C-alpha atoms as a printed R data frame, in Angstrom:
    type eleno elety resid chain resno       x       y       z
1   ATOM     1    CA   MET     A     1  19.220  -1.740  -0.837
2   ATOM     2    CA   THR     A     2  21.125  -4.157   1.223
3   ATOM     3    CA   THR     A     3  20.618  -4.427   5.166
4   ATOM     4    CA   ALA     A     4  22.226  -6.586   7.435
5   ATOM     5    CA   ASP     A     5  18.577  -7.838   8.979
6   ATOM     6    CA   PRO     A     6  16.310  -8.732   6.132
7   ATOM     7    CA   VAL     A     7  13.115  -7.560   8.170
8   ATOM     8    CA   VAL     A     8  14.545  -4.154   8.241
9   ATOM     9    CA   GLY     A     9  14.759  -4.292   4.300
10  ATOM    10    CA   LYS     A    10  11.085  -5.507   4.218
11  ATOM    11    CA   LEU     A    11   9.930  -2.890   6.415
12  ATOM    12    CA   ASP     A    12  11.673  -0.491   4.559
13  ATOM    13    CA   GLN     A    13   9.893  -1.584   1.393
14  ATOM    14    CA   LEU     A    14   6.404  -1.586   3.101
15  ATOM    15    CA   PHE     A    15   7.059   1.791   4.524
16  ATOM    16    CA   ALA     A    16   7.874   3.099   0.980
17  ATOM    17    CA   MET     A    17   5.009   1.382  -0.370
18  ATOM    18    CA   THR     A    18   2.497   2.369   2.240
19  ATOM    19    CA   ASP     A    19   3.599   5.951   2.419
20  ATOM    20    CA   THR     A    20   1.096   6.699  -0.777
21  ATOM    21    CA   ASP     A    21   1.335  10.365  -0.669
22  ATOM    22    CA   ARG     A    22   5.261  10.135  -0.594
23  ATOM    23    CA   ASP     A    23   5.561  12.710   2.162
24  ATOM    24    CA   GLY     A    24   7.851  10.790   4.125
25  ATOM    25    CA   HIS     A    25   5.470   9.467   6.856
26  ATOM    26    CA   VAL     A    26   2.757   7.026   7.356
27  ATOM    27    CA   ASP     A    27  -0.764   8.129   8.977
28  ATOM    28    CA   TRP     A    28  -4.180   6.622   8.512
29  ATOM    29    CA   ASN     A    29  -4.839   8.404   5.336
30  ATOM    30    CA   ASP     A    30  -2.199   6.489   3.761
31  ATOM    31    CA   TYR     A    31  -3.881   3.291   4.925
32  ATOM    32    CA   ARG     A    32  -7.319   4.777   3.658
33  ATOM    33    CA   ARG     A    33  -6.011   4.911   0.154
34  ATOM    34    CA   ILE     A    34  -4.685   1.426   0.126
35  ATOM    35    CA   ILE     A    35  -7.979   0.554   1.484
36  ATOM    36    CA   ASP     A    36  -9.749   2.134  -1.391
37  ATOM    37    CA   ARG     A    37  -7.016   0.642  -4.170
38  ATOM    38    CA   TYR     A    38  -8.031  -2.731  -2.864
39  ATOM    39    CA   LEU     A    39 -11.728  -2.089  -2.949
40  ATOM    40    CA   GLU     A    40 -11.557  -0.433  -6.197
41  ATOM    41    CA   ALA     A    41  -9.264  -3.186  -7.863
42  ATOM    42    CA   TYR     A    42 -11.711  -5.993  -6.654
43  ATOM    43    CA   ALA     A    43 -14.739  -3.972  -7.670
44  ATOM    44    CA   VAL     A    44 -16.082  -4.268  -3.980
45  ATOM    45    CA   GLY     A    45 -18.692  -1.784  -2.711
46  ATOM    46    CA   GLY     A    46 -18.119  -0.032   0.767
47  ATOM    47    CA   ASP     A    47 -21.257  -1.801   2.058
48  ATOM    48    CA   ASP     A    48 -19.763  -5.312   1.273
49  ATOM    49    CA   PRO     A    49 -18.762  -7.256   4.636
50  ATOM    50    CA   ARG     A    50 -15.261  -7.828   2.916
51  ATOM    51    CA   ALA     A    51 -14.782  -4.152   2.814
52  ATOM    52    CA   HIS     A    52 -15.880  -3.601   6.354
53  ATOM    53    CA   ALA     A    53 -13.453  -6.361   7.452
54  ATOM    54    CA   LEU     A    54 -10.642  -5.103   5.506
55  ATOM    55    CA   THR     A    55 -11.246  -1.529   7.149
56  ATOM    56    CA   GLY     A    56 -11.377  -2.965  10.357
57  ATOM    57    CA   ALA     A    57  -8.538  -5.002  10.178
58  ATOM    58    CA   TYR     A    58  -6.561  -1.990   9.124
59  ATOM    59    CA   ARG     A    59  -7.683   0.230  11.850
60  ATOM    60    CA   THR     A    60  -6.988  -2.376  14.232
61  ATOM    61    CA   TYR     A    61  -3.268  -2.669  13.067
62  ATOM    62    CA   TRP     A    62  -3.090   1.300  12.669
63  ATOM    63    CA   SER     A    63  -4.310   1.649  16.296
64  ATOM    64    CA   GLU     A    64  -1.894  -0.960  17.367
65  ATOM    65    CA   LEU     A    65   1.121   0.827  15.628
66  ATOM    66    CA   LEU     A    66  -0.203   4.259  17.397
67  ATOM    67    CA   ARG     A    67  -0.226   2.545  20.658
68  ATOM    68    CA   HIS     A    68   3.866   1.789  20.251
69  ATOM    69    CA   ALA     A    69   4.461   5.525  18.752
70  ATOM    70    CA   ASP     A    70   4.708   7.540  21.874
71  ATOM    71    CA   GLY     A    71   1.556   9.724  20.966
72  ATOM    72    CA   ALA     A    72   2.448  10.289  17.425
73  ATOM    73    CA   GLU     A    73  -0.286  10.304  14.772
74  ATOM    74    CA   ARG     A    74   1.919   9.675  11.671
75  ATOM    75    CA   LEU     A    75   4.861   7.629  11.682
76  ATOM    76    CA   ASP     A    76   8.372   8.303   9.917
77  ATOM    77    CA   ARG     A    77  10.501   5.461   8.793
78  ATOM    78    CA   GLU     A    78  12.179   4.741  12.383
79  ATOM    79    CA   ALA     A    79   9.221   5.021  14.144
80  ATOM    80    CA   TYR     A    80   7.378   2.896  11.558
81  ATOM    81    CA   HIS     A    81  10.052   0.256  12.135
82  ATOM    82    CA   ARG     A    82   9.829   0.739  15.853
83  ATOM    83    CA   ALA     A    83   5.939   0.378  15.951
84  ATOM    84    CA   ASN     A    84   5.824  -2.586  13.808
85  ATOM    85    CA   ARG     A    85   8.359  -4.654  15.809
86  ATOM    86    CA   ALA     A    86   6.649  -3.844  19.134
87  ATOM    87    CA   ALA     A    87   3.359  -4.917  17.719
88  ATOM    88    CA   GLY     A    88   4.296  -8.259  17.093
89  ATOM    89    CA   VAL     A    89   6.691  -8.384  13.969
90  ATOM    90    CA   ASP     A    90   9.678 -10.037  15.843
91  ATOM    91    CA   GLY     A    91   7.508 -13.134  16.810
92  ATOM    92    CA   GLY     A    92   6.033 -14.585  19.244
93  ATOM    93    CA   GLY     A    93   2.052 -15.054  20.529
94  ATOM    94    CA   SER     A    94  -0.855 -13.677  18.511
95  ATOM    95    CA   ASP     A    95   0.308 -10.925  16.045
96  ATOM    96    CA   VAL     A    96  -2.111  -8.096  15.303
97  ATOM    97    CA   VAL     A    97  -0.843  -7.772  11.830
98  ATOM    98    CA   GLU     A    98  -2.568 -11.111  10.805
99  ATOM    99    CA   GLY     A    99  -5.933  -9.478  10.772
100 ATOM   100    CA   VAL     A   100  -5.001  -7.461   7.381
101 ATOM   101    CA   PRO     A   101  -3.805 -10.572   5.461
102 ATOM   102    CA   HIS     A   102  -7.042 -12.661   6.477
103 ATOM   103    CA   ALA     A   103  -9.023  -9.726   5.205
104 ATOM   104    CA   VAL     A   104  -6.767  -9.177   2.114
105 ATOM   105    CA   PHE     A   105  -7.260 -12.855   1.015
106 ATOM   106    CA   ALA     A   106 -10.820 -12.800   1.451
107 ATOM   107    CA   LEU     A   107 -11.023  -9.975  -1.307
108 ATOM   108    CA   MET     A   108  -8.617 -11.672  -3.345
109 ATOM   109    CA   ASP     A   109 -10.495 -15.084  -3.092
110 ATOM   110    CA   GLY     A   110 -13.685 -13.646  -4.853
111 ATOM   111    CA   ASP     A   111 -15.194 -16.837  -5.637
112 ATOM   112    CA   GLY     A   112 -14.654 -18.203  -2.056
113 ATOM   113    CA   ASP     A   113 -13.132 -21.078  -3.175
114 ATOM   114    CA   GLY     A   114  -9.933 -21.073  -0.621
115 ATOM   115    CA   ALA     A   115  -7.453 -20.426  -3.114
116 ATOM   116    CA   VAL     A   116  -6.326 -17.476  -5.169
117 ATOM   117    CA   ASP     A   117  -5.588 -18.165  -8.747
118 ATOM   118    CA   ARG     A   118  -2.795 -15.997 -10.905
119 ATOM   119    CA   ALA     A   119  -5.569 -13.294 -12.078
120 ATOM   120    CA   GLU     A   120  -6.731 -12.846  -8.446
121 ATOM   121    CA   PHE     A   121  -3.168 -12.589  -6.956
122 ATOM   122    CA   THR     A   122  -2.158 -10.292 -10.182
123 ATOM   123    CA   THR     A   123  -4.841  -7.731  -9.123
124 ATOM   124    CA   PHE     A   124  -3.485  -7.914  -5.410
125 ATOM   125    CA   LEU     A   125   0.022  -7.015  -6.733
126 ATOM   126    CA   ALA     A   126  -1.143  -4.218  -8.881
127 ATOM   127    CA   VAL     A   127  -2.506  -2.655  -5.631
128 ATOM   128    CA   TRP     A   128   0.959  -2.600  -4.762
129 ATOM   129    CA   GLY     A   129   2.260  -1.589  -7.784
130 ATOM   130    CA   VAL     A   130   3.858  -4.669  -8.690
131 ATOM   131    CA   THR     A   131   3.380  -5.777 -12.369
132 ATOM   132    CA   GLY     A   132   4.870  -7.806 -15.370
133 ATOM   133    CA   PRO     A   133   7.106 -10.417 -14.985
134 ATOM   134    CA   GLU     A   134   8.018  -9.312 -11.389
135 ATOM   135    CA   GLY     A   135   4.405 -10.212 -10.585
136 ATOM   136    CA   ALA     A   136   4.615 -13.550 -12.149
137 ATOM   137    CA   ALA     A   137   7.736 -14.385 -10.211
138 ATOM   138    CA   VAL     A   138   5.913 -13.463  -7.071
139 ATOM   139    CA   PHE     A   139   3.055 -15.621  -7.811
140 ATOM   140    CA   ASP     A   140   5.237 -18.898  -8.916
141 ATOM   141    CA   ARG     A   141   7.360 -18.150  -5.462
142 ATOM   142    CA   LEU     A   142   4.486 -18.109  -3.013
143 ATOM   143    CA   ASP     A   143   2.687 -21.243  -4.896
144 ATOM   144    CA   ALA     A   144   5.074 -23.441  -2.563
145 ATOM   145    CA   ASP     A   145   2.971 -26.816  -3.501
146 ATOM   146    CA   GLY     A   146   3.147 -25.828  -7.514
147 ATOM   147    CA   ASP     A   147  -0.666 -26.688  -7.647
148 ATOM   148    CA   GLY     A   148  -1.185 -23.332  -9.418
149 ATOM   149    CA   VAL     A   149  -2.987 -21.647  -6.762
150 ATOM   150    CA   ILE     A   150  -2.169 -19.734  -3.455
151 ATOM   151    CA   GLY     A   151  -4.051 -21.162  -0.423
152 ATOM   152    CA   ARG     A   152  -4.860 -19.399   2.375
153 ATOM   153    CA   GLN     A   153  -2.165 -20.950   4.514
154 ATOM   154    CA   GLU     A   154   0.416 -20.465   1.697
155 ATOM   155    CA   TYR     A   155  -0.420 -16.692   1.805
156 ATOM   156    CA   LEU     A   156  -0.436 -16.443   5.554
157 ATOM   157    CA   ARG     A   157   2.898 -18.360   5.688
158 ATOM   158    CA   ALA     A   158   4.528 -15.713   3.122
159 ATOM   159    CA   VAL     A   159   2.983 -12.720   5.379
160 ATOM   160    CA   ARG     A   160   4.492 -14.064   8.413
161 ATOM   161    CA   ALA     A   161   7.874 -14.780   6.774
162 ATOM   162    CA   PHE     A   162   7.806 -11.237   5.225
163 ATOM   163    CA   PHE     A   163   7.511  -9.850   8.810
164 ATOM   164    CA   HIS     A   164   9.323 -12.624  10.975
165 ATOM   165    CA   ALA     A   165  12.042 -14.414   8.559
166 ATOM   166    CA   PRO     A   166  15.553 -13.452   9.671
167 ATOM   167    CA   GLU     A   167  17.122 -14.705   6.925
168 ATOM   168    CA   ALA     A   168  17.429 -13.780   3.630
169 ATOM   169    CA   ASP     A   169  15.697 -15.333   0.479
170 ATOM   170    CA   SER     A   170  12.468 -16.359   2.291
171 ATOM   171    CA   ALA     A   171   9.192 -16.736   0.551
172 ATOM   172    CA   GLY     A   172   7.943 -13.612   2.128
173 ATOM   173    CA   ASP     A   173  10.776 -11.635   0.821
174 ATOM   174    CA   ALA     A   174   8.955 -11.771  -2.514
175 ATOM   175    CA   LEU     A   175   5.692 -10.917  -1.183
176 ATOM   176    CA   LEU     A   176   5.660  -7.354  -2.604
177 ATOM   177    CA   GLY     A   177   8.063  -7.724  -5.289
178 ATOM   178    CA   GLN     A   178  11.730  -7.657  -5.112
179 ATOM   179    CA   LEU     A   179  13.379  -6.235  -2.254
180 ATOM   180    CA   GLY     A   180  14.773  -2.568  -2.719
181 ATOM   181    CA   ARG     A   181  12.941  -1.853  -5.828
């Protein structure tokens, strides 16, 4: 899928990956399934503080999307775009969507060393259905300094680029695999 605005293409990809039941809408149940996939993939129990942090971050993000959705409880693709942009993805200020990446990084960084190795990141990608050579390419692209791990700042920089970078071919374009897949 090609689009004049790379952010639109990235939001299209995120919408398709978030619509876990493929009903053409995103609702809280879709996010609940994503949370469950994370917890299962990283073998984290529901009582673990990281599980609470992830659920809380997604609830905050979802609440913010709904706040911009004119009373809708589920969002079609266009409403999802509008709500994400209104929630801060067009830049500036504190961005409510950053709570989710911080909580996800805490899950990925299972040993708490502040860095995510290839195996830890491969699990993240599998949660989103990105596997094989495409996954390896994503890791290499996000490991900006080439040290063999993705640090928190490298990961957050990629997330910010995914949501904000107006130019095509930013590191964030690769965050969830090849665009338009």
